[in-house]
C-alpha positions as YAML, in Angstrom:
chain: A
units: angstrom
residues:
- id: 1
  name: MET
  ca: [12.39, 27.30, 88.91]
- id: 2
  name: LYS
  ca: [14.80, 24.82, 90.48]
- id: 3
  name: PRO
  ca: [13.92, 21.33, 91.75]
- id: 4
  name: VAL
  ca: [12.69, 21.36, 95.35]
- id: 5
  name: GLU
  ca: [14.63, 19.04, 97.64]
- id: 6
  name: ILE
  ca: [12.20, 17.23, 99.96]
- id: 7
  name: VAL
  ca: [14.42, 14.46, 101.33]
- id: 8
  name: PRO
  ca: [18.09, 15.42, 100.93]
- id: 9
  name: GLY
  ca: [19.77, 13.54, 98.12]
- id: 10
  name: SER
  ca: [16.80, 11.22, 97.64]
- id: 11
  name: LEU
  ca: [13.46, 12.89, 96.81]
- id: 12
  name: TYR
  ca: [12.79, 16.03, 94.76]
- id: 13
  name: ARG
  ca: [9.68, 17.78, 93.52]
- id: 14
  name: LEU
  ca: [9.79, 18.99, 89.91]
- id: 15
  name: GLY
  ca: [7.39, 21.13, 87.89]
- id: 16
  name: GLY
  ca: [5.96, 24.62, 88.11]
- id: 17
  name: VAL
  ca: [3.13, 26.77, 89.46]
- id: 18
  name: VAL
  ca: [-0.02, 28.19, 87.86]
- id: 19
  name: PRO
  ca: [-2.70, 30.57, 89.15]
- id: 20
  name: ILE
  ca: [-5.96, 29.15, 90.48]
- id: 21
  name: ASP
  ca: [-8.27, 31.31, 88.39]
- id: 22
  name: GLY
  ca: [-11.17, 29.12, 87.34]
- id: 23
  name: ARG
  ca: [-9.36, 27.24, 84.58]
- id: 24
  name: LEU
  ca: [-8.34, 24.22, 86.68]
- id: 25
  name: SER
  ca: [-11.09, 21.61, 86.37]
- id: 26
  name: TRP
  ca: [-10.15, 19.94, 89.65]
- id: 27
  name: ARG
  ca: [-10.44, 23.11, 91.74]
- id: 28
  name: ALA
  ca: [-13.70, 24.42, 93.22]
- id: 29
  name: PRO
  ca: [-14.98, 27.55, 91.41]
- id: 30
  name: ALA
  ca: [-14.38, 29.79, 94.43]
- id: 31
  name: ALA
  ca: [-10.83, 28.54, 95.10]
- id: 32
  name: THR
  ca: [-7.98, 31.05, 94.98]
- id: 33
  name: GLY
  ca: [-4.21, 31.08, 95.26]
- id: 34
  name: PHE
  ca: [-1.60, 29.28, 93.20]
- id: 35
  name: GLU
  ca: [-1.37, 25.63, 92.22]
- id: 36
  name: PRO
  ca: [1.88, 23.67, 92.17]
- id: 37
  name: ILE
  ca: [1.67, 21.05, 89.40]
- id: 38
  name: GLY
  ca: [4.47, 18.59, 89.00]
- id: 39
  name: CYS
  ca: [6.07, 15.22, 89.57]
- id: 40
  name: TYR
  ca: [8.69, 13.65, 91.83]
- id: 41
  name: LEU
  ca: [12.17, 12.29, 91.26]
- id: 42
  name: LEU
  ca: [13.59, 9.51, 93.43]
- id: 43
  name: LEU
  ca: [17.35, 9.03, 93.24]
- id: 44
  name: GLU
  ca: [19.51, 5.99, 93.84]
- id: 45
  name: PRO
  ca: [23.22, 5.71, 93.01]
- id: 46
  name: ASP
  ca: [22.74, 4.29, 89.51]
- id: 47
  name: ARG
  ca: [19.06, 4.83, 88.76]
- id: 48
  name: ALA
  ca: [16.32, 7.42, 89.10]
- id: 49
  name: LEU
  ca: [12.55, 7.03, 89.06]
- id: 50
  name: LEU
  ca: [10.25, 9.84, 87.96]
- id: 51
  name: VAL
  ca: [6.84, 9.51, 89.63]
- id: 52
  name: GLY
  ca: [4.50, 11.22, 87.17]
- id: 53
  name: THR
  ca: [5.71, 13.50, 84.39]
- id: 54
  name: GLY
  ca: [4.07, 16.90, 84.96]
- id: 55
  name: VAL
  ca: [1.90, 18.84, 82.50]
- id: 56
  name: ARG
  ca: [2.87, 19.76, 78.95]
- id: 57
  name: LEU
  ca: [2.82, 23.46, 79.88]
- id: 58
  name: HIS
  ca: [5.92, 22.77, 81.98]
- id: 59
  name: GLU
  ca: [7.65, 20.45, 79.50]
- id: 60
  name: ARG
  ca: [10.87, 22.46, 79.14]
- id: 61
  name: LEU
  ca: [11.00, 23.15, 82.87]
- id: 62
  name: VAL
  ca: [10.60, 19.48, 83.82]
- id: 63
  name: LEU
  ca: [13.21, 18.36, 81.28]
- id: 64
  name: ASP
  ca: [15.71, 20.90, 82.59]
- id: 65
  name: GLN
  ca: [15.01, 19.92, 86.21]
- id: 66
  name: VAL
  ca: [15.48, 16.21, 85.50]
- id: 67
  name: ARG
  ca: [18.70, 16.95, 83.60]
- id: 68
  name: ALA
  ca: [20.04, 18.98, 86.54]
- id: 69
  name: LEU
  ca: [19.65, 16.02, 88.92]
- id: 70
  name: LEU
  ca: [20.01, 12.89, 86.81]
- id: 71
  name: GLY
  ca: [23.73, 12.79, 86.13]
- id: 72
  name: ASP
  ca: [24.63, 9.46, 84.51]
- id: 73
  name: ARG
  ca: [21.79, 7.55, 86.18]
- id: 74
  name: GLU
  ca: [19.32, 5.49, 84.16]
- id: 75
  name: LEU
  ca: [15.88, 7.13, 84.21]
- id: 76
  name: GLN
  ca: [12.69, 5.11, 84.66]
- id: 77
  name: ILE
  ca: [9.12, 6.47, 84.82]
- id: 78
  name: TYR
  ca: [6.17, 5.46, 87.00]
- id: 79
  name: ALA
  ca: [2.62, 6.52, 86.09]
- id: 80
  name: ASP
  ca: [-0.66, 5.72, 87.80]
- id: 81
  name: ARG
  ca: [-3.26, 7.72, 85.86]
- id: 82
  name: ASN
  ca: [-3.78, 8.13, 82.15]
- id: 83
  name: GLU
  ca: [-4.53, 11.87, 82.35]
- id: 84
  name: ALA
  ca: [-2.66, 14.95, 81.17]
- id: 85
  name: ASP
  ca: [-1.84, 16.29, 84.65]
- id: 86
  name: ALA
  ca: [-0.11, 13.03, 85.50]
- id: 87
  name: ILE
  ca: [1.52, 11.93, 82.27]
- id: 88
  name: GLY
  ca: [1.54, 14.81, 79.79]
- id: 89
  name: ASN
  ca: [5.33, 14.84, 79.35]
- id: 90
  name: LEU
  ca: [5.77, 11.10, 78.84]
- id: 91
  name: ALA
  ca: [6.91, 11.19, 75.21]
- id: 92
  name: PRO
  ca: [9.33, 14.16, 75.60]
- id: 93
  name: LEU
  ca: [10.97, 12.49, 78.60]
- id: 94
  name: VAL
  ca: [11.36, 9.17, 76.78]
- id: 95
  name: THR
  ca: [12.91, 11.07, 73.87]
- id: 96
  name: ALA
  ca: [15.28, 13.21, 75.92]
- id: 97
  name: PHE
  ca: [16.56, 10.57, 78.34]
- id: 98
  name: GLY
  ca: [16.24, 7.28, 76.47]
- id: 99
  name: VAL
  ca: [13.80, 5.86, 79.01]
- id: 100
  name: ARG
  ca: [13.66, 2.08, 78.62]
- id: 101
  name: THR
  ca: [11.21, 1.18, 81.42]
- id: 102
  name: ILE
  ca: [7.78, 2.71, 82.06]
- id: 103
  name: TRP
  ca: [5.89, 1.30, 85.05]
- id: 104
  name: PHE
  ca: [2.15, 1.83, 84.56]
- id: 105
  name: ALA
  ca: [-0.43, 1.14, 87.29]
- id: 106
  name: GLY
  ca: [-3.43, 2.81, 85.70]
- id: 107
  name: ALA
  ca: [-6.27, 1.96, 83.36]
- id: 108
  name: GLY
  ca: [-6.28, 2.32, 79.57]
- id: 109
  name: HIS
  ca: [-3.29, 2.49, 77.27]
- id: 110
  name: LEU
  ca: [-0.42, 4.94, 76.86]
- id: 111
  name: LEU
  ca: [0.05, 4.99, 73.11]
- id: 112
  name: ARG
  ca: [-1.94, 8.18, 72.60]
- id: 113
  name: TRP
  ca: [0.83, 10.04, 74.41]
- id: 114
  name: PHE
  ca: [3.17, 8.93, 71.60]
- id: 115
  name: GLU
  ca: [1.07, 10.19, 68.69]
- id: 116
  name: HIS
  ca: [3.37, 13.19, 68.32]
- id: 117
  name: ASP
  ca: [7.07, 13.90, 68.89]
- id: 118
  name: GLY
  ca: [8.03, 11.63, 66.00]
- id: 119
  name: PHE
  ca: [6.73, 8.40, 67.55]
- id: 120
  name: ASP
  ca: [3.74, 7.93, 65.21]
- id: 121
  name: GLY
  ca: [1.66, 6.26, 67.90]
- id: 122
  name: GLY
  ca: [4.20, 3.74, 69.16]
- id: 123
  name: VAL
  ca: [6.86, 3.65, 71.86]
- id: 124
  name: PRO
  ca: [10.50, 3.13, 70.83]
- id: 125
  name: ALA
  ca: [11.41, -0.51, 70.22]
- id: 126
  name: ASP
  ca: [13.73, -0.64, 73.23]
- id: 127
  name: THR
  ca: [11.21, 0.90, 75.67]
- id: 128
  name: GLU
  ca: [9.12, -1.51, 77.74]
- id: 129
  name: ILE
  ca: [5.77, -0.60, 79.32]
- id: 130
  name: VAL
  ca: [5.32, -2.75, 82.44]
- id: 131
  name: PHE
  ca: [1.61, -2.95, 83.24]
- id: 132
  name: MET
  ca: [0.98, -3.42, 86.96]
- id: 133
  name: VAL
  ca: [-1.81, -4.46, 89.32]
- id: 134
  name: PRO
  ca: [-1.72, -3.71, 93.06]
- id: 135
  name: PRO
  ca: [-2.24, -6.55, 95.54]
- id: 136
  name: GLY
  ca: [-5.81, -6.81, 96.80]
- id: 137
  name: THR
  ca: [-7.42, -5.42, 93.68]
- id: 138
  name: SER
  ca: [-10.65, -6.99, 92.51]
- id: 139
  name: ARG
  ca: [-9.54, -6.73, 88.86]
- id: 140
  name: ALA
  ca: [-8.15, -10.26, 88.93]
- id: 141
  name: ILE
  ca: [-8.78, -11.40, 85.37]
- id: 142
  name: ASP
  ca: [-6.61, -13.72, 83.31]
- id: 143
  name: LEU
  ca: [-5.15, -10.86, 81.29]
- id: 144
  name: GLU
  ca: [-3.71, -9.32, 84.45]
- id: 145
  name: SER
  ca: [-2.68, -12.44, 86.34]
- id: 146
  name: ASP
  ca: [0.99, -12.10, 85.44]
- id: 147
  name: ARG
  ca: [1.31, -8.39, 86.04]
- id: 148
  name: PRO
  ca: [3.69, -7.33, 88.84]
- id: 149
  name: SER
  ca: [2.47, -5.53, 91.96]
- id: 150
  name: SER
  ca: [5.71, -3.81, 92.93]
- id: 151
  name: VAL
  ca: [7.98, -1.39, 91.11]
- id: 152
  name: GLY
  ca: [11.40, -2.87, 90.40]
- id: 153
  name: PHE
  ca: [13.31, 0.09, 91.76]
- id: 154
  name: GLY
  ca: [15.49, -0.17, 94.84]
- id: 155
  name: ALA
  ca: [15.44, -3.04, 97.32]
- id: 156
  name: GLY
  ca: [11.67, -3.45, 97.53]
- id: 157
  name: ARG
  ca: [11.19, 0.12, 98.67]
- id: 158
  name: LEU
  ca: [8.16, 0.94, 96.48]
- id: 159
  name: GLU
  ca: [4.80, -0.61, 97.31]
- id: 160
  name: LEU
  ca: [1.74, -0.41, 95.08]
- id: 161
  name: LEU
  ca: [-1.44, 0.24, 97.08]
- id: 162
  name: HIS
  ca: [-4.97, -0.61, 96.03]
- id: 163
  name: THR
  ca: [-7.46, 2.21, 96.70]
- id: 164
  name: ARG
  ca: [-11.08, 2.98, 95.91]
- id: 165
  name: LEU
  ca: [-10.33, 6.69, 96.18]
- id: 166
  name: THR
  ca: [-9.71, 7.25, 92.51]
- id: 167
  name: THR
  ca: [-11.49, 6.30, 89.32]
- id: 168
  name: LEU
  ca: [-9.15, 6.44, 86.32]
- id: 169
  name: GLY
  ca: [-6.34, 4.62, 88.07]
- id: 170
  name: PHE
  ca: [-6.36, 2.14, 90.89]
- id: 171
  name: ALA
  ca: [-3.10, 2.51, 92.77]
- id: 172
  name: TRP
  ca: [-1.10, 4.80, 94.96]
- id: 173
  name: LEU
  ca: [2.62, 4.35, 95.58]
- id: 174
  name: HIS
  ca: [4.26, 4.14, 99.00]
- id: 175
  name: ASP
  ca: [8.01, 4.58, 99.38]
- id: 176
  name: ARG
  ca: [9.19, 2.80, 102.52]
- id: 177
  name: THR
  ca: [12.62, 4.44, 102.36]
- id: 178
  name: THR
  ca: [11.47, 8.08, 102.49]
- id: 179
  name: ARG
  ca: [8.11, 7.25, 104.16]
- id: 180
  name: THR
  ca: [6.27, 9.06, 101.36]
- id: 181
  name: LEU
  ca: [2.80, 8.43, 99.93]
- id: 182
  name: PHE
  ca: [2.53, 9.42, 96.27]
- id: 183
  name: SER
  ca: [-1.21, 9.96, 96.19]
- id: 184
  name: SER
  ca: [-1.75, 11.02, 92.56]
- id: 185
  name: ASP
  ca: [-4.67, 13.51, 92.58]
- id: 186
  name: PHE
  ca: [-5.79, 12.84, 96.17]
- id: 187
  name: PHE
  ca: [-4.71, 14.84, 99.26]
- id: 188
  name: SER
  ca: [-4.21, 17.71, 96.82]
- id: 189
  name: GLU
  ca: [-6.23, 20.39, 98.62]
- id: 190
  name: VAL
  ca: [-3.50, 22.76, 99.81]
- id: 191
  name: PRO
  ca: [-2.67, 25.67, 97.46]
- id: 192
  name: MET
  ca: [0.16, 28.19, 97.67]
- id: 193
  name: ALA
  ca: [-0.69, 31.73, 98.75]
- id: 194
  name: ALA
  ca: [1.96, 33.19, 96.40]
- id: 195
  name: PRO
  ca: [3.93, 31.68, 93.49]
- id: 196
  name: GLY
  ca: [7.34, 32.11, 95.15]
- id: 197
  name: GLY
  ca: [8.82, 29.73, 97.66]
- id: 198
  name: PRO
  ca: [8.76, 25.94, 97.93]
- id: 199
  name: PRO
  ca: [5.43, 24.11, 97.46]
- id: 200
  name: LEU
  ca: [5.60, 22.52, 100.92]
- id: 201
  name: SER
  ca: [3.01, 22.91, 103.67]
- id: 202
  name: ASP
  ca: [2.16, 21.63, 107.13]
- id: 203
  name: GLY
  ca: [-1.50, 21.94, 106.12]
- id: 204
  name: SER
  ca: [-2.35, 24.03, 109.18]
- id: 205
  name: GLY
  ca: [-4.00, 26.78, 107.15]
- id: 206
  name: ILE
  ca: [-6.49, 24.54, 105.34]
- id: 207
  name: THR
  ca: [-10.06, 24.35, 106.66]
- id: 208
  name: TYR
  ca: [-12.65, 21.59, 106.70]
- id: 209
  name: GLU
  ca: [-14.76, 23.60, 104.26]
- id: 210
  name: GLU
  ca: [-11.86, 23.94, 101.81]
- id: 211
  name: VAL
  ca: [-11.10, 20.24, 101.95]
- id: 212
  name: GLU
  ca: [-14.77, 19.44, 101.41]
- id: 213
  name: ALA
  ca: [-15.08, 21.82, 98.46]
- id: 214
  name: HIS
  ca: [-11.96, 20.42, 96.81]
- id: 215
  name: ILE
  ca: [-12.84, 16.75, 97.24]
- id: 216
  name: PHE
  ca: [-16.31, 17.20, 95.79]
- id: 217
  name: ALA
  ca: [-15.03, 19.33, 92.91]
- id: 218
  name: ARG
  ca: [-12.42, 16.75, 91.92]
- id: 219
  name: PHE
  ca: [-14.31, 13.61, 93.00]
- id: 220
  name: TYR
  ca: [-17.90, 14.74, 92.54]
- id: 221
  name: TRP
  ca: [-19.19, 11.15, 92.69]
- id: 222
  name: MET
  ca: [-18.08, 10.86, 96.33]
- id: 223
  name: ARG
  ca: [-20.78, 13.29, 97.44]
- id: 224
  name: ASP
  ca: [-23.45, 10.60, 97.12]
- id: 225
  name: ALA
  ca: [-21.28, 7.52, 97.56]
- id: 226
  name: ASP
  ca: [-21.51, 5.06, 100.43]
- id: 227
  name: PRO
  ca: [-18.70, 6.34, 102.71]
- id: 228
  name: GLY
  ca: [-18.03, 2.96, 104.32]
- id: 229
  name: PRO
  ca: [-15.90, 1.39, 101.54]
- id: 230
  name: LEU
  ca: [-14.08, 4.70, 100.97]
- id: 231
  name: LEU
  ca: [-13.11, 5.01, 104.62]
- id: 232
  name: ASP
  ca: [-12.16, 1.34, 104.80]
- id: 233
  name: SER
  ca: [-9.93, 1.77, 101.77]
- id: 234
  name: LEU
  ca: [-8.32, 4.86, 103.28]
- id: 235
  name: ASP
  ca: [-7.71, 3.12, 106.60]
- id: 236
  name: ALA
  ca: [-6.16, 0.12, 104.84]
- id: 237
  name: VAL
  ca: [-3.59, 2.38, 103.18]
- id: 238
  name: PHE
  ca: [-2.39, 3.68, 106.54]
- id: 239
  name: ALA
  ca: [-2.53, 0.42, 108.49]
- id: 240
  name: GLY
  ca: [0.98, -0.44, 109.63]
- id: 241
  name: ARG
  ca: [2.72, 2.04, 107.31]
- id: 242
  name: GLU
  ca: [4.92, 4.96, 108.20]
- id: 243
  name: ILE
  ca: [3.80, 7.98, 106.16]
- id: 244
  name: GLU
  ca: [5.47, 11.31, 106.82]
- id: 245
  name: ARG
  ca: [4.31, 13.22, 103.75]
- id: 246
  name: PHE
  ca: [1.70, 13.33, 101.02]
- id: 247
  name: CYS
  ca: [3.09, 13.99, 97.55]
- id: 248
  name: PRO
  ca: [0.23, 14.66, 95.12]
- id: 249
  name: TYR
  ca: [0.76, 15.73, 91.51]
- id: 250
  name: HIS
  ca: [-1.02, 19.04, 92.14]
- id: 251
  name: GLY
  ca: [-1.34, 21.00, 95.35]
- id: 252
  name: CYS
  ca: [1.37, 21.40, 97.95]
- id: 253
  name: VAL
  ca: [3.34, 18.56, 99.47]
- id: 254
  name: ILE
  ca: [1.94, 18.03, 102.97]
- id: 255
  name: GLU
  ca: [5.07, 17.60, 105.02]
- id: 256
  name: GLY
  ca: [5.51, 15.99, 108.43]
- id: 257
  name: ALA
  ca: [3.90, 13.11, 110.33]
- id: 258
  name: ASP
  ca: [1.74, 15.45, 112.43]
- id: 259
  name: ALA
  ca: [0.57, 17.28, 109.31]
- id: 260
  name: VAL
  ca: [-0.31, 13.97, 107.66]
- id: 261
  name: ARG
  ca: [-2.40, 12.89, 110.65]
- id: 262
  name: ARG
  ca: [-4.17, 16.24, 110.84]
- id: 263
  name: HIS
  ca: [-4.99, 16.31, 107.15]
- id: 264
  name: LEU
  ca: [-6.08, 12.68, 107.13]
- id: 265
  name: SER
  ca: [-8.49, 13.48, 109.97]
- id: 266
  name: LEU
  ca: [-10.06, 16.29, 107.91]
- id: 267
  name: VAL
  ca: [-10.46, 14.04, 104.87]
- id: 268
  name: ARG
  ca: [-12.04, 11.29, 106.97]
- id: 269
  name: ARG
  ca: [-14.52, 13.81, 108.43]
- id: 270
  name: VAL
  ca: [-15.49, 14.97, 104.93]
- id: 271
  name: LEU
  ca: [-15.95, 11.44, 103.59]
- id: 272
  name: GLY
  ca: [-17.77, 10.23, 106.69]
- id: 273
  name: ALA
  ca: [-20.29, 13.07, 106.89]
- id: 274
  name: PRO
  ca: [-23.81, 12.26, 105.68]
- id: 275
  name: ALA
  ca: [-24.62, 13.42, 102.14]
- id: 276
  name: SER
  ca: [-27.22, 15.84, 103.52]
- id: 277
  name: ALA
  ca: [-24.46, 17.70, 105.37]
- id: 278
  name: HIS
  ca: [-22.60, 18.62, 102.18]
- id: 279
  name: VAL
  ca: [-23.51, 21.96, 100.71]
...
């Protein structure tokens, strides 16, 4: 499988596809189709940033796809969640491409991903993990006071966004240049009908019921949560920002400004409905 070009010369989706057959913990039991799982590569003339790393099942595929696009650029990695679907290939990528900067905007530590592959539980001496905190977060403790809130890649193009809509990480990433929201495991409802073809969608085939089932399978705690803070957090992400696509780690890329607005409306309806309305 080749990298999928999303924005010519600038943004690519990497990774592979698996069947939705009951083995994906984030999918509702009745869900069907095929699940794209992957990561995203942003290119600049002398550097590249990998947003996520893909799952270990696709290790060789992701390495080959990065190699096909990287050229002589320096590779950096951004991660926002300390879970296998987001960061499972961290150590192999550091090994293969001599990654010297890892931007991390999640909770917990990353050393467990280096317990194998010859690292013995520690990153290489010349690799720096930059721990980050998004602006507006309530986690303002002394330990985090000096942590950056923007990724040092490009001319200020990448903005870290605080959100309540995740639990194991606390940031999404917005790319002003490509007008892309990297939403980690959120906005990940849309499957592929067949494994062939690019994992891109306008979201027109997804129903309210499917969005509801997916959100409450992945984020089960939202079913009984107070919707007010969730909706406020969602609205704050979109206030004054141009967003033309959702790029989650799993599920199809939702492509196009109209598709983004339509899908956002469905998600807001799901979150805003009273708990008694959810089956």
